[in-house]
N, C-alpha and C positions, 0 to 999 in steps of 0.2 A: 514203878516201871511203864512205860507210855502205853494206850489199850493200842492195833494195827486198826488200823482205815476198814470198816468194814466188820468188825465185830467188836466183840466186850456185850458195848451197850445200843450198839448204833442200831435205828430203827429198823423195823425188818416189813417185807411189806405183806399184806397178809391176802391180798386177795380179795378185800371185800369191796374191788369197784368191779369187777367183771363181767364181761357182760350175761345177765341169763338165762339159762338155756333155752333151745325153742321149743313148745307148747309141744308136746306130745297126744295124737289124739285118742278120744277114749274108747273105753267098748261100746261096739256100732252099737248097742241101745240106748245108752246114755246121748252118743253122738243124735241117737231123733229127739230127743228130748233137749238139747240144747239146739235145735235148729229153732225152736221155737223161744225157748227162753235166755239161749248165752249164743246168739250166734255169732260176736264177736271172736268170741272164743272157738266154737268153733272151727271158723275159715280163719284164723290162724295156725292153728292146728294142722287143717287140711293142705294150705298150701304150703308144707314145708311136707304134707306126706299126703299125697292125694290120694285115698281109697275111692274107690267109685263105684265098684262093682254090687258091694251087698245096698247100699243103698238105693241103688238102679233097677236092681230084683224087688225091691221090697215097691220099693213104688208102682212097678208092674204088677205085681200081687192083687197091692192095694187097688189097686184099675181096677182087677179080673174079681175081687170080692164085688164091687160095686154094682158089676154085671147082675152078681150072679145075686147079690139080695132085693134087686128091684125086681119084681115078678114079670111075669110074662105079658099078664092082659095092659099092663101100662104101658111093654115094651112095643104091646099092637096099638093101643092107642094112639100112639106118638108118633109110626107110619101110619096111620089111617089122617094124620092132623098134615102132617111132609105132604100126603095125595091129594086134601084138601084145595092146602097153600098154592100147590101146583096146578088144580082146579080141573083133577082127574077125583074119576069116582071111587070114594072110597070104600060104599058095598064089594067094592069088585075085589077086594082085598081079605079072601078068608079067615086071616090069624093064621101065624105061621110064628107062634112065638118063639118055638125052640128053632127055629131056624135064623131069627131075630137075633136068638139071644147069642147064638154061635158066632155068628156071622158081629154080634157087638164085642165078645171077648178076646176074638182073630183079631179085626181091630184096632180094637183098646188097647190088645197089647202089645200088638205089634206099632200101635200109632207113636205108644208109647215112649217106647226106643227109639224111632222113629226122631219125636220132638226133642228128644234129651239131646242125642247125637247132632241134632241138626241146630239146637240153639246153643251147642257147646261149640259147635263151628262157626256160628255167626260172631259170636262172643268174644271164639281167641281170635280167628279175623279182623273184629271191629279191635281190640287193644292190643293185641300183637303187633299185629300188619299194620294197618292203619293210620294208630296212636303210637303205635312203638314203647308202649310198654312190655316189663319183662314179663312171661310166661309161657306155658304150652297149654296146649289143648288137655293135654291130663289134668293140671291143676282145675283148669276154668271146668272140665268136668263134671269130678270129684264135686264142686263146690256146686255145680246145679243139682246134680244126683243127688246129694241134699236139699236144695233149698225147694228142691221141687218136692219133694215128699210133703209142704205143704200145701199145697192146693187138694194132694190127692186126700191127704191125713180130715182136712175140713172136705172135701168132695165126700165123705164114707161117711162121716159125722152128718149131712144132710141128705143122706139117703130117705126116713122119716119123710120129709119135705118132697122129696123127688115123687116118693110113692105116693104122698095126701092129693100133689098138684099133680100126677100120671103126668111128670118132664124127665124123664133118665138126663135130660141137659141140661137142667134147673141149676144157676149159679149164684153164688150176691155176687152180683157185679157193675158197674158200672149205671151201667142204662136204668137198674134199677132208683135210682135217684135224678135219672133224665126222664121222665114218664112223659114232661109235656111235648116230649119232644113226636112228630110225626112220624108212621108210621115207612121205613126208604134206608136208606143205607145208611145216615146217621145213628140212628137208633139202633140197627144191627151191630154198626162198629162195637158202642158203646156196650153192650150184651155180650160183645166179645170177649170186652175187658173185663176179666176176673181178681176179682180183690183179692181174695189168696194169693192170686199168681202174681199182683204187683208188688205184695207183701214178700212171693219170692224174689222177684226182680230185687229189690232190694238187698237182700241177703247177698247174692250175687254182686251186687255193686260192693257190698260189705267186702266181702271174696277178690272183687278187684284190687282193690285197696290194699288189700293183706299181701296178694303177689308184690304188687308193686308201690312200696308205701308212698312214693315220689310223688301220686295221684293221690288229690282226694277224695272224701265221702261223698262229698257234695256233685265233684266231675263228672264220678262211675258213675252215681245215681241218674244222673243225667242223659247218662247214655244208654244203661241199661233199661232206663223209661223208654227211651227213641228203642230203641230196640224192639221192647216188647209193641209201642204204641205199633209201628209200623209194620209189625207181622199181625195183631189182630187186625190195622185195615184193610190188611191183602188176605187175612182167611173168611172178612165179609163179603167177600167180592163170589167166594167160591158158594153155590147156590146149593140150595139146602144146610147151610150155617147157622149158626145164629137158632 
Protein backbone atom coordinates (compact mmCIF):
# COMPACT_ATOMS: atom_id res chain seq x y z
CA UNK A 1 0.00 0.00 0.00
CA UNK A 2 1.36 3.37 -0.96
CA UNK A 3 2.28 5.81 1.79
CA UNK A 4 0.38 9.15 1.47
CA UNK A 5 2.41 12.25 0.86
CA UNK A 6 3.61 14.02 4.02
CA UNK A 7 3.17 10.87 6.17
CA UNK A 8 5.14 7.76 6.97
CA UNK A 9 8.86 8.17 6.46
CA UNK A 10 8.71 11.72 5.11
CA UNK A 11 11.38 13.85 7.00
CA UNK A 12 9.92 16.29 9.50
CA UNK A 13 11.38 19.78 10.07
CA UNK A 14 12.87 19.70 13.55
CA UNK A 15 13.32 23.47 13.75
CA UNK A 16 17.06 23.26 14.28
CA UNK A 17 17.64 26.31 12.03
CA UNK A 18 15.43 28.67 13.98
CA UNK A 19 16.88 32.06 14.88
CA UNK A 20 18.45 32.23 18.36
CA UNK A 21 16.39 33.80 21.08
CA UNK A 22 17.32 37.42 21.94
CA UNK A 23 19.63 37.78 24.92
CA UNK A 24 18.00 38.61 28.23
CA UNK A 25 19.73 41.15 30.48
CA UNK A 26 21.60 39.64 33.41
CA UNK A 27 20.72 40.62 36.99
CA UNK A 28 22.02 44.11 37.73
CA UNK A 29 25.09 43.13 39.83
CA UNK A 30 26.23 40.88 36.98
CA UNK A 31 25.65 43.69 34.45
CA UNK A 32 28.10 45.85 36.42
CA UNK A 33 30.74 43.14 35.90
CA UNK A 34 29.77 42.63 32.26
CA UNK A 35 30.36 46.28 31.37
CA UNK A 36 34.08 45.62 32.03
CA UNK A 37 34.51 42.02 30.93
CA UNK A 38 31.64 41.22 28.55
CA UNK A 39 30.38 44.50 27.09
CA UNK A 40 29.30 42.86 23.83
CA UNK A 41 26.81 40.59 25.56
CA UNK A 42 25.64 43.43 27.81
CA UNK A 43 24.82 45.88 25.02
CA UNK A 44 23.14 43.19 22.90
CA UNK A 45 20.74 42.53 25.79
CA UNK A 46 20.24 46.23 26.63
CA UNK A 47 19.45 47.07 23.01
CA UNK A 48 16.38 44.84 23.34
CA UNK A 49 15.59 45.47 27.00
CA UNK A 50 16.78 49.03 27.77
CA UNK A 51 17.03 49.02 31.56
CA UNK A 52 18.72 52.24 32.69
CA UNK A 53 17.47 53.40 36.11
CA UNK A 54 19.59 51.18 38.40
CA UNK A 55 22.80 51.91 36.49
CA UNK A 56 22.17 55.66 36.52
CA UNK A 57 21.45 55.69 40.26
CA UNK A 58 24.51 53.57 41.06
CA UNK A 59 26.72 55.92 39.05
CA UNK A 60 25.42 58.91 41.04
CA UNK A 61 25.91 57.05 44.34
CA UNK A 62 29.51 56.20 43.43
CA UNK A 63 30.11 59.87 42.62
CA UNK A 64 28.80 60.76 46.09
CA UNK A 65 31.01 58.13 47.75
CA UNK A 66 34.08 59.57 46.03
CA UNK A 67 33.32 63.01 47.47
CA UNK A 68 32.77 61.63 50.98
CA UNK A 69 35.99 59.60 50.97
CA UNK A 70 38.20 62.61 50.17
CA UNK A 71 39.14 64.55 53.35
CA UNK A 72 37.98 68.13 53.77
CA UNK A 73 41.50 69.56 53.83
CA UNK A 74 42.07 68.16 50.33
CA UNK A 75 39.03 70.09 49.09
CA UNK A 76 40.37 73.22 50.82
CA UNK A 77 43.76 72.76 49.13
CA UNK A 78 42.06 72.48 45.75
CA UNK A 79 40.11 75.72 46.30
CA UNK A 80 43.28 77.57 47.33
CA UNK A 81 45.11 76.25 44.26
CA UNK A 82 42.30 77.49 42.01
CA UNK A 83 42.44 80.91 43.69
CA UNK A 84 46.17 81.15 43.08
CA UNK A 85 45.69 80.16 39.43
CA UNK A 86 43.19 83.03 39.07
CA UNK A 87 45.63 85.47 40.68
CA UNK A 88 43.64 85.74 43.92
CA UNK A 89 44.98 85.79 47.47
CA UNK A 90 44.63 82.20 48.72
CA UNK A 91 45.19 83.28 52.31
CA UNK A 92 41.83 85.04 52.16
CA UNK A 93 40.13 81.64 51.99
CA UNK A 94 39.50 80.64 55.61
CA UNK A 95 38.81 77.00 54.84
CA UNK A 96 35.32 75.67 54.76
CA UNK A 97 35.65 72.03 53.88
CA UNK A 98 32.12 71.17 54.97
CA UNK A 99 30.62 73.83 52.71
CA UNK A 100 32.92 72.87 49.84
CA UNK A 101 32.02 69.22 50.31
CA UNK A 102 28.29 69.99 50.25
CA UNK A 103 28.69 71.93 47.00
CA UNK A 104 30.75 69.04 45.58
CA UNK A 105 28.10 66.53 46.61
CA UNK A 106 25.22 68.49 45.12
CA UNK A 107 27.15 69.53 42.03
CA UNK A 108 28.58 66.06 41.47
CA UNK A 109 25.25 64.28 41.86
CA UNK A 110 23.21 66.69 39.75
CA UNK A 111 26.09 67.00 37.28
CA UNK A 112 26.25 63.22 36.86
CA UNK A 113 22.55 62.94 35.97
CA UNK A 114 22.74 65.96 33.67
CA UNK A 115 25.87 64.64 31.95
CA UNK A 116 24.34 61.19 31.34
CA UNK A 117 21.02 62.56 30.05
CA UNK A 118 22.74 65.17 27.88
CA UNK A 119 25.16 62.61 26.44
CA UNK A 120 22.28 60.22 25.68
CA UNK A 121 20.42 63.04 23.96
CA UNK A 122 23.45 63.94 21.84
CA UNK A 123 24.05 60.29 20.89
CA UNK A 124 20.38 59.87 19.95
CA UNK A 125 20.47 63.06 17.89
CA UNK A 126 23.61 62.03 16.01
CA UNK A 127 22.85 58.34 15.40
CA UNK A 128 19.05 58.31 15.09
CA UNK A 129 18.31 61.69 13.52
CA UNK A 130 21.46 62.74 11.67
CA UNK A 131 22.77 59.34 10.54
CA UNK A 132 19.35 57.67 10.30
CA UNK A 133 20.16 54.63 12.45
CA UNK A 134 17.44 52.67 14.20
CA UNK A 135 17.31 53.49 17.88
CA UNK A 136 15.40 55.31 20.61
CA UNK A 137 16.56 57.63 23.37
CA UNK A 138 15.77 54.98 26.01
CA UNK A 139 18.07 52.45 24.32
CA UNK A 140 21.01 54.84 24.10
CA UNK A 141 20.40 56.00 27.69
CA UNK A 142 20.47 52.40 28.96
CA UNK A 143 23.79 51.74 27.24
CA UNK A 144 25.31 55.06 28.35
CA UNK A 145 24.16 54.59 31.95
CA UNK A 146 25.98 51.25 32.11
CA UNK A 147 29.04 52.42 30.15
CA UNK A 148 29.51 55.43 32.44
CA UNK A 149 29.92 53.05 35.39
CA UNK A 150 33.43 52.44 34.04
CA UNK A 151 34.81 55.95 34.82
CA UNK A 152 32.92 56.16 38.13
CA UNK A 153 34.33 52.83 39.36
CA UNK A 154 37.82 53.69 38.09
CA UNK A 155 37.50 57.09 39.80
CA UNK A 156 36.62 55.35 43.06
CA UNK A 157 39.71 53.18 42.75
CA UNK A 158 41.81 56.34 42.26
CA UNK A 159 40.64 57.97 45.52
CA UNK A 160 43.86 57.07 47.43
CA UNK A 161 45.91 58.73 44.67
CA UNK A 162 43.62 61.78 44.68
CA UNK A 163 44.18 62.13 48.42
CA UNK A 164 47.95 61.69 48.07
CA UNK A 165 48.12 64.30 45.29
CA UNK A 166 45.63 66.62 47.08
CA UNK A 167 43.63 66.82 43.86
CA UNK A 168 40.01 65.52 43.89
CA UNK A 169 39.81 66.07 40.11
CA UNK A 170 42.77 63.80 39.33
CA UNK A 171 42.19 61.29 36.50
CA UNK A 172 44.19 59.07 34.18
CA UNK A 173 43.97 61.19 31.07
CA UNK A 174 45.48 61.81 27.65
CA UNK A 175 47.39 64.80 29.02
CA UNK A 176 49.48 62.41 31.15
CA UNK A 177 51.21 61.28 27.95
CA UNK A 178 51.48 64.77 26.47
CA UNK A 179 53.48 66.31 29.32
CA UNK A 180 55.70 68.07 26.77
CA UNK A 181 52.86 70.41 25.78
CA UNK A 182 53.18 73.92 27.20
CA UNK A 183 50.58 75.23 29.62
CA UNK A 184 47.56 76.36 27.69
CA UNK A 185 44.38 75.25 25.99
CA UNK A 186 45.80 72.17 24.21
CA UNK A 187 47.16 70.67 27.42
CA UNK A 188 43.93 71.53 29.23
CA UNK A 189 41.93 69.84 26.46
CA UNK A 190 44.11 66.71 26.64
CA UNK A 191 43.73 66.65 30.42
CA UNK A 192 39.94 66.73 30.03
CA UNK A 193 40.02 63.46 28.05
CA UNK A 194 39.84 60.75 30.70
CA UNK A 195 41.11 57.35 29.51
CA UNK A 196 38.38 55.48 31.38
CA UNK A 197 35.79 57.72 29.73
CA UNK A 198 37.30 56.89 26.32
CA UNK A 199 36.82 53.22 27.26
CA UNK A 200 33.19 53.95 28.15
CA UNK A 201 32.56 55.64 24.78
CA UNK A 202 33.90 52.54 22.99
CA UNK A 203 31.28 50.52 24.87
CA UNK A 204 28.69 53.06 23.67
CA UNK A 205 29.91 52.39 20.12
CA UNK A 206 29.32 48.67 20.67
CA UNK A 207 25.84 49.57 21.85
CA UNK A 208 25.13 51.67 18.77
CA UNK A 209 26.07 48.71 16.60
CA UNK A 210 23.87 46.39 18.69
CA UNK A 211 20.93 48.77 18.21
CA UNK A 212 21.49 48.98 14.45
CA UNK A 213 23.58 46.03 13.16
CA UNK A 214 23.87 47.67 9.73
CA UNK A 215 26.46 50.02 11.23
CA UNK A 216 29.98 48.65 11.72
CA UNK A 217 31.74 48.96 15.05
CA UNK A 218 34.51 51.01 13.41
CA UNK A 219 32.15 53.68 12.11
CA UNK A 220 30.24 53.74 15.40
CA UNK A 221 33.50 54.15 17.34
CA UNK A 222 34.57 57.01 15.06
CA UNK A 223 31.29 58.79 15.80
CA UNK A 224 31.37 58.26 19.60
CA UNK A 225 35.04 59.23 19.84
CA UNK A 226 34.25 62.35 17.83
CA UNK A 227 31.41 63.23 20.20
CA UNK A 228 33.64 62.83 23.25
CA UNK A 229 36.55 64.78 21.77
CA UNK A 230 34.26 67.68 20.83
CA UNK A 231 32.58 67.66 24.26
CA UNK A 232 36.00 67.70 25.94
CA UNK A 233 37.12 70.58 23.75
CA UNK A 234 34.06 72.61 24.75
CA UNK A 235 34.46 71.79 28.46
CA UNK A 236 38.12 72.86 28.30
CA UNK A 237 36.93 76.35 27.35
CA UNK A 238 35.12 76.75 30.68
CA UNK A 239 36.99 78.70 33.38
CA UNK A 240 38.10 76.55 36.29
CA UNK A 241 37.93 73.28 34.33
CA UNK A 242 40.81 70.89 33.91
